[in-house]
PDB file with SEQRES, HELIX, SHEET and CRYST1 records, atoms N, CA, C and O in Angstrom:
SEQRES   1 A   74  UNK UNK UNK UNK UNK UNK UNK UNK UNK UNK UNK UNK UNK          
SEQRES   2 A   74  UNK UNK UNK UNK UNK UNK UNK UNK UNK UNK UNK UNK UNK          
SEQRES   3 A   74  UNK UNK UNK UNK UNK UNK UNK UNK UNK UNK UNK UNK UNK          
SEQRES   4 A   74  UNK UNK UNK UNK UNK UNK UNK UNK UNK UNK UNK UNK UNK          
SEQRES   5 A   74  UNK UNK UNK UNK UNK UNK UNK UNK UNK UNK UNK UNK UNK          
SEQRES   6 A   74  UNK UNK UNK UNK UNK UNK UNK UNK UNK                          
HELIX    1 AA1 UNK A   31  UNK A   33  5                                   3    
SHEET    1 AA1 6 UNK A   2  UNK A  10  0                                        
SHEET    2 AA1 6 UNK A  15  UNK A  19 -1                                        
SHEET    3 AA1 6 UNK A  27  UNK A  30 -1                                        
SHEET    4 AA1 6 UNK A  64  UNK A  71  1                                        
SHEET    5 AA1 6 UNK A  47  UNK A  53 -1                                        
SHEET    6 AA1 6 UNK A   2  UNK A  10 -1                                        
CRYST1    1.000    1.000    1.000  90.00  90.00  90.00 P 1           1          
ATOM      1  N   UNK A   1      57.202 -21.403  56.574  1.00  0.00           N  
ATOM      2  CA  UNK A   1      57.183 -22.795  57.007  1.00  0.00           C  
ATOM      3  C   UNK A   1      55.728 -23.203  57.266  1.00  0.00           C  
ATOM      4  O   UNK A   1      54.943 -22.448  57.839  1.00  0.00           O  
ATOM      5  N   UNK A   2      55.396 -24.421  56.823  1.00  0.00           N  
ATOM      6  CA  UNK A   2      54.067 -24.978  57.026  1.00  0.00           C  
ATOM      7  C   UNK A   2      54.205 -26.341  57.713  1.00  0.00           C  
ATOM      8  O   UNK A   2      55.263 -26.969  57.664  1.00  0.00           O  
ATOM      9  N   UNK A   3      53.138 -26.778  58.341  1.00  0.00           N  
ATOM     10  CA  UNK A   3      53.133 -28.101  58.957  1.00  0.00           C  
ATOM     11  C   UNK A   3      52.889 -29.144  57.879  1.00  0.00           C  
ATOM     12  O   UNK A   3      52.046 -28.961  57.002  1.00  0.00           O  
ATOM     13  N   UNK A   4      53.634 -30.240  57.953  1.00  0.00           N  
ATOM     14  CA  UNK A   4      53.510 -31.307  56.960  1.00  0.00           C  
ATOM     15  C   UNK A   4      53.723 -32.648  57.646  1.00  0.00           C  
ATOM     16  O   UNK A   4      54.202 -32.723  58.777  1.00  0.00           O  
ATOM     17  N   UNK A   5      53.352 -33.705  56.926  1.00  0.00           N  
ATOM     18  CA  UNK A   5      53.532 -35.073  57.402  1.00  0.00           C  
ATOM     19  C   UNK A   5      54.278 -35.854  56.335  1.00  0.00           C  
ATOM     20  O   UNK A   5      54.010 -35.708  55.142  1.00  0.00           O  
ATOM     21  N   UNK A   6      55.207 -36.679  56.768  1.00  0.00           N  
ATOM     22  CA  UNK A   6      55.957 -37.521  55.845  1.00  0.00           C  
ATOM     23  C   UNK A   6      55.036 -38.647  55.361  1.00  0.00           C  
ATOM     24  O   UNK A   6      54.576 -39.460  56.163  1.00  0.00           O  
ATOM     25  N   UNK A   7      54.768 -38.695  54.064  1.00  0.00           N  
ATOM     26  CA  UNK A   7      53.941 -39.756  53.479  1.00  0.00           C  
ATOM     27  C   UNK A   7      54.755 -41.031  53.347  1.00  0.00           C  
ATOM     28  O   UNK A   7      54.314 -42.108  53.748  1.00  0.00           O  
ATOM     29  N   UNK A   8      55.945 -40.897  52.783  1.00  0.00           N  
ATOM     30  CA  UNK A   8      56.836 -42.044  52.589  1.00  0.00           C  
ATOM     31  C   UNK A   8      58.276 -41.530  52.552  1.00  0.00           C  
ATOM     32  O   UNK A   8      58.540 -40.399  52.144  1.00  0.00           O  
ATOM     33  N   UNK A   9      59.200 -42.393  52.991  1.00  0.00           N  
ATOM     34  CA  UNK A   9      60.611 -42.011  52.999  1.00  0.00           C  
ATOM     35  C   UNK A   9      61.452 -43.211  52.601  1.00  0.00           C  
ATOM     36  O   UNK A   9      61.315 -44.296  53.167  1.00  0.00           O  
ATOM     37  N   UNK A  10      62.326 -43.006  51.621  1.00  0.00           N  
ATOM     38  CA  UNK A  10      63.209 -44.062  51.115  1.00  0.00           C  
ATOM     39  C   UNK A  10      64.620 -43.797  51.646  1.00  0.00           C  
ATOM     40  O   UNK A  10      65.425 -43.115  51.011  1.00  0.00           O  
ATOM     41  N   UNK A  11      64.892 -44.349  52.818  1.00  0.00           N  
ATOM     42  CA  UNK A  11      66.150 -44.068  53.501  1.00  0.00           C  
ATOM     43  C   UNK A  11      67.366 -44.421  52.658  1.00  0.00           C  
ATOM     44  O   UNK A  11      68.339 -43.667  52.635  1.00  0.00           O  
ATOM     45  N   UNK A  12      67.329 -45.553  51.965  1.00  0.00           N  
ATOM     46  CA  UNK A  12      68.481 -45.978  51.163  1.00  0.00           C  
ATOM     47  C   UNK A  12      68.772 -45.007  50.023  1.00  0.00           C  
ATOM     48  O   UNK A  12      69.921 -44.848  49.611  1.00  0.00           O  
ATOM     49  N   UNK A  13      67.723 -44.358  49.516  1.00  0.00           N  
ATOM     50  CA  UNK A  13      67.885 -43.417  48.403  1.00  0.00           C  
ATOM     51  C   UNK A  13      67.970 -41.971  48.877  1.00  0.00           C  
ATOM     52  O   UNK A  13      68.387 -41.095  48.119  1.00  0.00           O  
ATOM     53  N   UNK A  14      67.579 -41.711  50.131  1.00  0.00           N  
ATOM     54  CA  UNK A  14      67.709 -40.382  50.708  1.00  0.00           C  
ATOM     55  C   UNK A  14      66.650 -39.384  50.288  1.00  0.00           C  
ATOM     56  O   UNK A  14      66.912 -38.182  50.270  1.00  0.00           O  
ATOM     57  N   UNK A  15      65.463 -39.852  49.952  1.00  0.00           N  
ATOM     58  CA  UNK A  15      64.400 -38.918  49.580  1.00  0.00           C  
ATOM     59  C   UNK A  15      63.043 -39.481  49.967  1.00  0.00           C  
ATOM     60  O   UNK A  15      62.908 -40.658  50.300  1.00  0.00           O  
ATOM     61  N   UNK A  16      62.034 -38.601  49.914  1.00  0.00           N  
ATOM     62  CA  UNK A  16      60.690 -39.029  50.236  1.00  0.00           C  
ATOM     63  C   UNK A  16      59.672 -37.990  49.817  1.00  0.00           C  
ATOM     64  O   UNK A  16      59.990 -37.021  49.129  1.00  0.00           O  
ATOM     65  N   UNK A  17      58.431 -38.215  50.250  1.00  0.00           N  
ATOM     66  CA  UNK A  17      57.318 -37.348  49.891  1.00  0.00           C  
ATOM     67  C   UNK A  17      56.672 -36.830  51.166  1.00  0.00           C  
ATOM     68  O   UNK A  17      56.407 -37.585  52.102  1.00  0.00           O  
ATOM     69  N   UNK A  18      56.422 -35.514  51.184  1.00  0.00           N  
ATOM     70  CA  UNK A  18      55.791 -34.877  52.330  1.00  0.00           C  
ATOM     71  C   UNK A  18      54.460 -34.287  51.890  1.00  0.00           C  
ATOM     72  O   UNK A  18      54.336 -33.769  50.781  1.00  0.00           O  
ATOM     73  N   UNK A  19      53.459 -34.371  52.776  1.00  0.00           N  
ATOM     74  CA  UNK A  19      52.128 -33.856  52.468  1.00  0.00           C  
ATOM     75  C   UNK A  19      51.780 -32.671  53.356  1.00  0.00           C  
ATOM     76  O   UNK A  19      52.004 -32.694  54.567  1.00  0.00           O  
ATOM     77  N   UNK A  20      51.232 -31.641  52.736  1.00  0.00           N  
ATOM     78  CA  UNK A  20      50.680 -30.495  53.459  1.00  0.00           C  
ATOM     79  C   UNK A  20      49.538 -29.935  52.625  1.00  0.00           C  
ATOM     80  O   UNK A  20      49.430 -30.224  51.433  1.00  0.00           O  
ATOM     81  N   UNK A  21      48.685 -29.132  53.257  1.00  0.00           N  
ATOM     82  CA  UNK A  21      47.571 -28.516  52.534  1.00  0.00           C  
ATOM     83  C   UNK A  21      48.076 -27.599  51.424  1.00  0.00           C  
ATOM     84  O   UNK A  21      47.399 -27.416  50.412  1.00  0.00           O  
ATOM     85  N   UNK A  22      49.251 -27.027  51.607  1.00  0.00           N  
ATOM     86  CA  UNK A  22      49.815 -26.079  50.650  1.00  0.00           C  
ATOM     87  C   UNK A  22      50.511 -26.741  49.470  1.00  0.00           C  
ATOM     88  O   UNK A  22      50.835 -26.070  48.489  1.00  0.00           O  
ATOM     89  N   UNK A  23      50.747 -28.055  49.551  1.00  0.00           N  
ATOM     90  CA  UNK A  23      51.454 -28.770  48.483  1.00  0.00           C  
ATOM     91  C   UNK A  23      50.627 -29.961  48.012  1.00  0.00           C  
ATOM     92  O   UNK A  23      51.020 -31.107  48.230  1.00  0.00           O  
ATOM     93  N   UNK A  24      49.487 -29.707  47.368  1.00  0.00           N  
ATOM     94  CA  UNK A  24      48.619 -30.812  46.944  1.00  0.00           C  
ATOM     95  C   UNK A  24      49.339 -31.765  45.985  1.00  0.00           C  
ATOM     96  O   UNK A  24      50.013 -31.337  45.048  1.00  0.00           O  
ATOM     97  N   UNK A  25      49.182 -33.051  46.239  1.00  0.00           N  
ATOM     98  CA  UNK A  25      49.846 -34.060  45.418  1.00  0.00           C  
ATOM     99  C   UNK A  25      51.192 -34.476  45.967  1.00  0.00           C  
ATOM    100  O   UNK A  25      51.788 -35.439  45.486  1.00  0.00           O  
ATOM    101  N   UNK A  26      51.681 -33.763  46.970  1.00  0.00           N  
ATOM    102  CA  UNK A  26      52.942 -34.126  47.610  1.00  0.00           C  
ATOM    103  C   UNK A  26      54.103 -33.224  47.251  1.00  0.00           C  
ATOM    104  O   UNK A  26      54.107 -32.561  46.214  1.00  0.00           O  
ATOM    105  N   UNK A  27      55.085 -33.217  48.132  1.00  0.00           N  
ATOM    106  CA  UNK A  27      56.286 -32.390  47.980  1.00  0.00           C  
ATOM    107  C   UNK A  27      57.507 -33.307  48.066  1.00  0.00           C  
ATOM    108  O   UNK A  27      57.650 -34.061  49.029  1.00  0.00           O  
ATOM    109  N   UNK A  28      58.377 -33.246  47.073  1.00  0.00           N  
ATOM    110  CA  UNK A  28      59.615 -34.020  47.056  1.00  0.00           C  
ATOM    111  C   UNK A  28      60.548 -33.473  48.129  1.00  0.00           C  
ATOM    112  O   UNK A  28      60.751 -32.262  48.221  1.00  0.00           O  
ATOM    113  N   UNK A  29      61.111 -34.356  48.935  1.00  0.00           N  
ATOM    114  CA  UNK A  29      62.090 -33.955  49.952  1.00  0.00           C  
ATOM    115  C   UNK A  29      63.353 -34.777  49.836  1.00  0.00           C  
ATOM    116  O   UNK A  29      63.290 -35.976  49.566  1.00  0.00           O  
ATOM    117  N   UNK A  30      64.498 -34.153  50.036  1.00  0.00           N  
ATOM    118  CA  UNK A  30      65.803 -34.810  49.965  1.00  0.00           C  
ATOM    119  C   UNK A  30      66.462 -34.727  51.336  1.00  0.00           C  
ATOM    120  O   UNK A  30      66.248 -33.765  52.074  1.00  0.00           O  
ATOM    121  N   UNK A  31      67.257 -35.729  51.675  1.00  0.00           N  
ATOM    122  CA  UNK A  31      67.879 -35.754  53.000  1.00  0.00           C  
ATOM    123  C   UNK A  31      68.720 -34.511  53.268  1.00  0.00           C  
ATOM    124  O   UNK A  31      68.848 -34.097  54.421  1.00  0.00           O  
ATOM    125  N   UNK A  32      69.289 -33.914  52.245  1.00  0.00           N  
ATOM    126  CA  UNK A  32      70.131 -32.732  52.445  1.00  0.00           C  
ATOM    127  C   UNK A  32      69.339 -31.515  52.896  1.00  0.00           C  
ATOM    128  O   UNK A  32      69.931 -30.534  53.346  1.00  0.00           O  
ATOM    129  N   UNK A  33      67.998 -31.555  52.784  1.00  0.00           N  
ATOM    130  CA  UNK A  33      67.146 -30.444  53.211  1.00  0.00           C  
ATOM    131  C   UNK A  33      66.685 -30.590  54.655  1.00  0.00           C  
ATOM    132  O   UNK A  33      66.058 -29.678  55.194  1.00  0.00           O  
ATOM    133  N   UNK A  34      66.986 -31.732  55.297  1.00  0.00           N  
ATOM    134  CA  UNK A  34      66.573 -31.960  56.683  1.00  0.00           C  
ATOM    135  C   UNK A  34      67.519 -31.218  57.610  1.00  0.00           C  
ATOM    136  O   UNK A  34      68.737 -31.375  57.530  1.00  0.00           O  
ATOM    137  N   UNK A  35      66.943 -30.404  58.496  1.00  0.00           N  
ATOM    138  CA  UNK A  35      67.748 -29.633  59.438  1.00  0.00           C  
ATOM    139  C   UNK A  35      67.771 -30.333  60.794  1.00  0.00           C  
ATOM    140  O   UNK A  35      66.897 -30.131  61.637  1.00  0.00           O  
ATOM    141  N   UNK A  36      68.789 -31.156  60.975  1.00  0.00           N  
ATOM    142  CA  UNK A  36      69.003 -31.870  62.224  1.00  0.00           C  
ATOM    143  C   UNK A  36      70.475 -32.261  62.292  1.00  0.00           C  
ATOM    144  O   UNK A  36      71.186 -32.220  61.288  1.00  0.00           O  
ATOM    145  N   UNK A  37      70.916 -32.637  63.472  1.00  0.00           N  
ATOM    146  CA  UNK A  37      72.307 -33.073  63.597  1.00  0.00           C  
ATOM    147  C   UNK A  37      72.375 -34.579  63.406  1.00  0.00           C  
ATOM    148  O   UNK A  37      71.376 -35.278  63.581  1.00  0.00           O  
ATOM    149  N   UNK A  38      73.529 -35.070  63.053  1.00  0.00           N  
ATOM    150  CA  UNK A  38      73.708 -36.496  62.865  1.00  0.00           C  
ATOM    151  C   UNK A  38      73.129 -36.989  61.547  1.00  0.00           C  
ATOM    152  O   UNK A  38      73.030 -36.235  60.578  1.00  0.00           O  
ATOM    153  N   UNK A  39      72.754 -38.247  61.523  1.00  0.00           N  
ATOM    154  CA  UNK A  39      72.220 -38.887  60.323  1.00  0.00           C  
ATOM    155  C   UNK A  39      70.855 -38.288  60.001  1.00  0.00           C  
ATOM    156  O   UNK A  39      69.960 -38.295  60.847  1.00  0.00           O  
ATOM    157  N   UNK A  40      70.689 -37.775  58.792  1.00  0.00           N  
ATOM    158  CA  UNK A  40      69.454 -37.097  58.408  1.00  0.00           C  
ATOM    159  C   UNK A  40      68.523 -38.055  57.667  1.00  0.00           C  
ATOM    160  O   UNK A  40      68.774 -38.437  56.524  1.00  0.00           O  
ATOM    161  N   UNK A  41      67.441 -38.431  58.354  1.00  0.00           N  
ATOM    162  CA  UNK A  41      66.431 -39.301  57.775  1.00  0.00           C  
ATOM    163  C   UNK A  41      65.092 -38.976  58.402  1.00  0.00           C  
ATOM    164  O   UNK A  41      65.034 -38.314  59.438  1.00  0.00           O  
ATOM    165  N   UNK A  42      64.021 -39.433  57.786  1.00  0.00           N  
ATOM    166  CA  UNK A  42      62.668 -39.246  58.286  1.00  0.00           C  
ATOM    167  C   UNK A  42      61.951 -40.586  58.234  1.00  0.00           C  
ATOM    168  O   UNK A  42      62.479 -41.556  57.690  1.00  0.00           O  
ATOM    169  N   UNK A  43      60.748 -40.644  58.798  1.00  0.00           N  
ATOM    170  CA  UNK A  43      59.962 -41.873  58.730  1.00  0.00           C  
ATOM    171  C   UNK A  43      58.512 -41.532  58.420  1.00  0.00           C  
ATOM    172  O   UNK A  43      58.032 -40.451  58.761  1.00  0.00           O  
ATOM    173  N   UNK A  44      57.829 -42.447  57.779  1.00  0.00           N  
ATOM    174  CA  UNK A  44      56.429 -42.243  57.405  1.00  0.00           C  
ATOM    175  C   UNK A  44      55.604 -41.911  58.644  1.00  0.00           C  
ATOM    176  O   UNK A  44      55.737 -42.553  59.686  1.00  0.00           O  
ATOM    177  N   UNK A  45      54.749 -40.896  58.513  1.00  0.00           N  
ATOM    178  CA  UNK A  45      53.901 -40.459  59.610  1.00  0.00           C  
ATOM    179  C   UNK A  45      54.514 -39.376  60.479  1.00  0.00           C  
ATOM    180  O   UNK A  45      53.816 -38.757  61.282  1.00  0.00           O  
ATOM    181  N   UNK A  46      55.800 -39.143  60.330  1.00  0.00           N  
ATOM    182  CA  UNK A  46      56.480 -38.133  61.134  1.00  0.00           C  
ATOM    183  C   UNK A  46      55.990 -36.740  60.750  1.00  0.00           C  
ATOM    184  O   UNK A  46      55.759 -36.459  59.574  1.00  0.00           O  
ATOM    185  N   UNK A  47      55.835 -35.872  61.742  1.00  0.00           N  
ATOM    186  CA  UNK A  47      55.422 -34.491  61.487  1.00  0.00           C  
ATOM    187  C   UNK A  47      56.649 -33.601  61.387  1.00  0.00           C  
ATOM    188  O   UNK A  47      57.615 -33.759  62.133  1.00  0.00           O  
ATOM    189  N   UNK A  48      56.592 -32.666  60.453  1.00  0.00           N  
ATOM    190  CA  UNK A  48      57.716 -31.763  60.192  1.00  0.00           C  
ATOM    191  C   UNK A  48      57.186 -30.360  59.891  1.00  0.00           C  
ATOM    192  O   UNK A  48      55.995 -30.173  59.640  1.00  0.00           O  
ATOM    193  N   UNK A  49      58.080 -29.391  59.921  1.00  0.00           N  
ATOM    194  CA  UNK A  49      57.835 -28.053  59.394  1.00  0.00           C  
ATOM    195  C   UNK A  49      58.531 -28.034  58.043  1.00  0.00           C  
ATOM    196  O   UNK A  49      59.622 -28.583  57.893  1.00  0.00           O  
ATOM    197  N   UNK A  50      57.902 -27.403  57.063  1.00  0.00           N  
ATOM    198  CA  UNK A  50      58.375 -27.487  55.681  1.00  0.00           C  
ATOM    199  C   UNK A  50      58.386 -26.124  55.006  1.00  0.00           C  
ATOM    200  O   UNK A  50      57.393 -25.398  55.043  1.00  0.00           O  
ATOM    201  N   UNK A  51      59.500 -25.782  54.397  1.00  0.00           N  
ATOM    202  CA  UNK A  51      59.571 -24.636  53.473  1.00  0.00           C  
ATOM    203  C   UNK A  51      59.736 -25.253  52.092  1.00  0.00           C  
ATOM    204  O   UNK A  51      60.553 -26.155  51.909  1.00  0.00           O  
ATOM    205  N   UNK A  52      58.973 -24.776  51.126  1.00  0.00           N  
ATOM    206  CA  UNK A  52      58.939 -25.415  49.814  1.00  0.00           C  
ATOM    207  C   UNK A  52      58.921 -24.375  48.702  1.00  0.00           C  
ATOM    208  O   UNK A  52      58.748 -23.178  48.934  1.00  0.00           O  
ATOM    209  N   UNK A  53      59.105 -24.877  47.488  1.00  0.00           N  
ATOM    210  CA  UNK A  53      58.991 -24.044  46.299  1.00  0.00           C  
ATOM    211  C   UNK A  53      58.291 -24.843  45.207  1.00  0.00           C  
ATOM    212  O   UNK A  53      58.282 -26.074  45.223  1.00  0.00           O  
ATOM    213  N   UNK A  54      57.710 -24.123  44.269  1.00  0.00           N  
ATOM    214  CA  UNK A  54      57.131 -24.727  43.070  1.00  0.00           C  
ATOM    215  C   UNK A  54      58.030 -24.285  41.922  1.00  0.00           C  
ATOM    216  O   UNK A  54      57.819 -23.212  41.357  1.00  0.00           O  
ATOM    217  N   UNK A  55      59.037 -25.095  41.566  1.00  0.00           N  
ATOM    218  CA  UNK A  55      60.070 -24.649  40.632  1.00  0.00           C  
ATOM    219  C   UNK A  55      59.618 -24.489  39.176  1.00  0.00           C  
ATOM    220  O   UNK A  55      60.380 -23.987  38.350  1.00  0.00           O  
ATOM    221  N   UNK A  56      58.387 -24.909  38.850  1.00  0.00           N  
ATOM    222  CA  UNK A  56      57.932 -24.773  37.471  1.00  0.00           C  
ATOM    223  C   UNK A  56      58.217 -25.991  36.612  1.00  0.00           C  
ATOM    224  O   UNK A  56      57.922 -26.000  35.417  1.00  0.00           O  
ATOM    225  N   UNK A  57      58.787 -27.008  37.219  1.00  0.00           N  
ATOM    226  CA  UNK A  57      59.008 -28.297  36.555  1.00  0.00           C  
ATOM    227  C   UNK A  57      58.831 -29.367  37.617  1.00  0.00           C  
ATOM    228  O   UNK A  57      58.904 -29.068  38.809  1.00  0.00           O  
ATOM    229  N   UNK A  58      58.604 -30.581  37.219  1.00  0.00           N  
ATOM    230  CA  UNK A  58      58.404 -31.647  38.189  1.00  0.00           C  
ATOM    231  C   UNK A  58      59.729 -32.218  38.668  1.00  0.00           C  
ATOM    232  O   UNK A  58      60.620 -32.516  37.873  1.00  0.00           O  
ATOM    233  N   UNK A  59      59.839 -32.363  39.974  1.00  0.00           N  
ATOM    234  CA  UNK A  59      60.993 -33.005  40.603  1.00  0.00           C  
ATOM    235  C   UNK A  59      60.586 -34.433  40.901  1.00  0.00           C  
ATOM    236  O   UNK A  59      59.832 -34.665  41.846  1.00  0.00           O  
ATOM    237  N   UNK A  60      61.056 -35.394  40.131  1.00  0.00           N  
ATOM    238  CA  UNK A  60      60.720 -36.806  40.306  1.00  0.00           C  
ATOM    239  C   UNK A  60      59.209 -37.036  40.346  1.00  0.00           C  
ATOM    240  O   UNK A  60      58.731 -37.890  41.092  1.00  0.00           O  
ATOM    241  N   UNK A  61      58.458 -36.276  39.547  1.00  0.00           N  
ATOM    242  CA  UNK A  61      57.016 -36.454  39.437  1.00  0.00           C  
ATOM    243  C   UNK A  61      56.191 -35.578  40.361  1.00  0.00           C  
ATOM    244  O   UNK A  61      54.966 -35.702  40.385  1.00  0.00           O  
ATOM    245  N   UNK A  62      56.826 -34.695  41.123  1.00  0.00           N  
ATOM    246  CA  UNK A  62      56.117 -33.835  42.074  1.00  0.00           C  
ATOM    247  C   UNK A  62      56.280 -32.363  41.674  1.00  0.00           C  
ATOM    248  O   UNK A  62      57.352 -31.934  41.249  1.00  0.00           O  
ATOM    249  N   UNK A  63      55.180 -31.600  41.822  1.00  0.00           N  
ATOM    250  CA  UNK A  63      55.191 -30.185  41.451  1.00  0.00           C  
ATOM    251  C   UNK A  63      55.888 -29.308  42.477  1.00  0.00           C  
ATOM    252  O   UNK A  63      56.228 -28.162  42.184  1.00  0.00           O  
ATOM    253  N   UNK A  64      56.106 -29.837  43.681  1.00  0.00           N  
ATOM    254  CA  UNK A  64      56.701 -29.061  44.767  1.00  0.00           C  
ATOM    255  C   UNK A  64      57.988 -29.728  45.241  1.00  0.00           C  
ATOM    256  O   UNK A  64      58.138 -30.949  45.194  1.00  0.00           O  
ATOM    257  N   UNK A  65      58.916 -28.879  45.703  1.00  0.00           N  
ATOM    258  CA  UNK A  65      60.220 -29.372  46.171  1.00  0.00           C  
ATOM    259  C   UNK A  65      60.546 -28.696  47.503  1.00  0.00           C  
ATOM    260  O   UNK A  65      60.389 -27.483  47.645  1.00  0.00           O  
ATOM    261  N   UNK A  66      60.991 -29.469  48.457  1.00  0.00           N  
ATOM    262  CA  UNK A  66      61.348 -28.946  49.778  1.00  0.00           C  
ATOM    263  C   UNK A  66      62.622 -28.122  49.709  1.00  0.00           C  
ATOM    264  O   UNK A  66      63.559 -28.460  48.986  1.00  0.00           O  
ATOM    265  N   UNK A  67      62.642 -27.037  50.470  1.00  0.00           N  
ATOM    266  CA  UNK A  67      63.840 -26.232  50.643  1.00  0.00           C  
ATOM    267  C   UNK A  67      64.424 -26.440  52.039  1.00  0.00           C  
ATOM    268  O   UNK A  67      65.641 -26.458  52.220  1.00  0.00           O  
ATOM    269  N   UNK A  68      63.543 -26.596  53.015  1.00  0.00           N  
ATOM    270  CA  UNK A  68      63.937 -26.850  54.412  1.00  0.00           C  
ATOM    271  C   UNK A  68      62.938 -27.818  55.022  1.00  0.00           C  
ATOM    272  O   UNK A  68      61.731 -27.675  54.826  1.00  0.00           O  
ATOM    273  N   UNK A  69      63.431 -28.795  55.755  1.00  0.00           N  
ATOM    274  CA  UNK A  69      62.593 -29.744  56.479  1.00  0.00           C  
ATOM    275  C   UNK A  69      63.092 -29.763  57.920  1.00  0.00           C  
ATOM    276  O   UNK A  69      64.248 -30.095  58.180  1.00  0.00           O  
ATOM    277  N   UNK A  70      62.209 -29.403  58.857  1.00  0.00           N  
ATOM    278  CA  UNK A  70      62.579 -29.375  60.262  1.00  0.00           C  
ATOM    279  C   UNK A  70      61.680 -30.340  61.012  1.00  0.00           C  
ATOM    280  O   UNK A  70      60.480 -30.097  61.134  1.00  0.00           O  
ATOM    281  N   UNK A  71      62.247 -31.447  61.523  1.00  0.00           N  
ATOM    282  CA  UNK A  71      61.449 -32.398  62.283  1.00  0.00           C  
ATOM    283  C   UNK A  71      60.814 -31.737  63.514  1.00  0.00           C  
ATOM    284  O   UNK A  71      61.467 -30.963  64.214  1.00  0.00           O  
ATOM    285  N   UNK A  72      59.538 -32.049  63.772  1.00  0.00           N  
ATOM    286  CA  UNK A  72      58.835 -31.533  64.939  1.00  0.00           C  
ATOM    287  C   UNK A  72      58.957 -32.514  66.074  1.00  0.00           C  
ATOM    288  O   UNK A  72      59.048 -33.722  65.854  1.00  0.00           O  
ATOM    289  N   UNK A  73      58.960 -32.009  67.276  1.00  0.00           N  
ATOM    290  CA  UNK A  73      59.107 -32.854  68.458  1.00  0.00           C  
ATOM    291  C   UNK A  73      57.777 -33.238  69.082  1.00  0.00           C  
ATOM    292  O   UNK A  73      57.741 -34.096  69.964  1.00  0.00           O  
ATOM    293  N   UNK A  74      56.659 -32.613  68.637  1.00  0.00           N  
ATOM    294  CA  UNK A  74      55.362 -32.921  69.238  1.00  0.00           C  
ATOM    295  C   UNK A  74      54.611 -33.998  68.498  1.00  0.00           C  
ATOM    296  O   UNK A  74      53.503 -34.360  68.892  1.00  0.00           O  
TER     297      UNK A  74                                                      
END                                                                             
Protein backbone atom coordinates (compact mmCIF):
# COMPACT_ATOMS: atom_id res chain seq x y z
CA UNK A 1 0.00 0.00 0.00
CA UNK A 2 1.21 3.50 -0.89
CA UNK A 3 -0.10 6.95 -0.06
CA UNK A 4 -2.07 8.57 -2.87
CA UNK A 5 -4.35 11.51 -3.56
CA UNK A 6 -7.57 11.47 -5.56
CA UNK A 7 -7.01 13.67 -8.64
CA UNK A 8 -10.58 13.42 -9.91
CA UNK A 9 -13.62 11.27 -9.19
CA UNK A 10 -16.71 10.73 -11.36
CA UNK A 11 -19.33 9.68 -8.84
CA UNK A 12 -22.06 9.06 -11.42
CA UNK A 13 -19.77 6.70 -13.34
CA UNK A 14 -18.10 5.18 -10.27
CA UNK A 15 -14.46 5.72 -11.20
CA UNK A 16 -11.63 8.19 -10.93
CA UNK A 17 -7.90 8.82 -11.05
CA UNK A 18 -5.49 8.57 -8.13
CA UNK A 19 -1.97 10.02 -8.02
CA UNK A 20 1.06 8.63 -6.21
CA UNK A 21 4.82 8.72 -6.77
CA UNK A 22 4.66 5.01 -7.65
CA UNK A 23 2.00 5.45 -10.37
CA UNK A 24 3.24 8.22 -12.68
CA UNK A 25 0.51 9.50 -14.99
CA UNK A 26 -2.25 8.34 -12.65
CA UNK A 27 -3.94 5.16 -11.50
CA UNK A 28 -7.47 4.14 -12.57
CA UNK A 29 -9.73 3.46 -9.58
CA UNK A 30 -13.21 1.90 -9.50
CA UNK A 31 -15.76 2.26 -6.71
CA UNK A 32 -15.72 -1.51 -6.15
CA UNK A 33 -12.07 -1.24 -5.01
CA UNK A 34 -12.88 1.23 -2.20
CA UNK A 35 -12.75 -0.42 1.21
CA UNK A 36 -15.38 1.31 3.31
CA UNK A 37 -18.89 0.65 4.55
CA UNK A 38 -21.94 2.19 2.96
CA UNK A 39 -21.88 4.14 -0.29
CA UNK A 40 -18.40 3.88 -1.82
CA UNK A 41 -17.21 7.15 -3.34
CA UNK A 42 -14.22 9.49 -3.16
CA UNK A 43 -13.65 13.20 -3.75
CA UNK A 44 -10.90 15.19 -5.42
CA UNK A 45 -8.07 15.98 -3.02
CA UNK A 46 -8.93 13.14 -0.66
CA UNK A 47 -5.97 11.13 0.66
CA UNK A 48 -6.06 7.34 0.43
CA UNK A 49 -3.88 4.25 0.78
CA UNK A 50 -3.57 2.44 -2.54
CA UNK A 51 -2.61 -1.05 -3.70
CA UNK A 52 -2.16 -1.13 -7.47
CA UNK A 53 -1.01 -3.21 -10.40
CA UNK A 54 0.43 -2.52 -13.84
CA UNK A 55 -1.60 -5.02 -15.88
CA UNK A 56 0.38 -4.56 -19.11
CA UNK A 57 -2.46 -2.81 -20.93
CA UNK A 58 -4.12 0.53 -20.41
CA UNK A 59 -7.26 0.71 -18.29
CA UNK A 60 -9.25 3.65 -19.72
CA UNK A 61 -5.98 5.33 -20.76
CA UNK A 62 -4.01 4.65 -17.56
CA UNK A 63 -1.05 2.27 -17.16
CA UNK A 64 -1.96 1.49 -13.54
CA UNK A 65 -5.12 0.04 -11.99
CA UNK A 66 -6.16 0.08 -8.33
CA UNK A 67 -6.65 -3.19 -6.49
CA UNK A 68 -7.51 -1.70 -3.08
CA UNK A 69 -8.37 1.87 -2.08
CA UNK A 70 -8.55 2.68 1.62
CA UNK A 71 -9.65 6.21 2.56
CA UNK A 72 -7.34 7.87 5.11
CA UNK A 73 -8.72 9.71 8.10
CA UNK A 74 -5.85 12.21 8.49
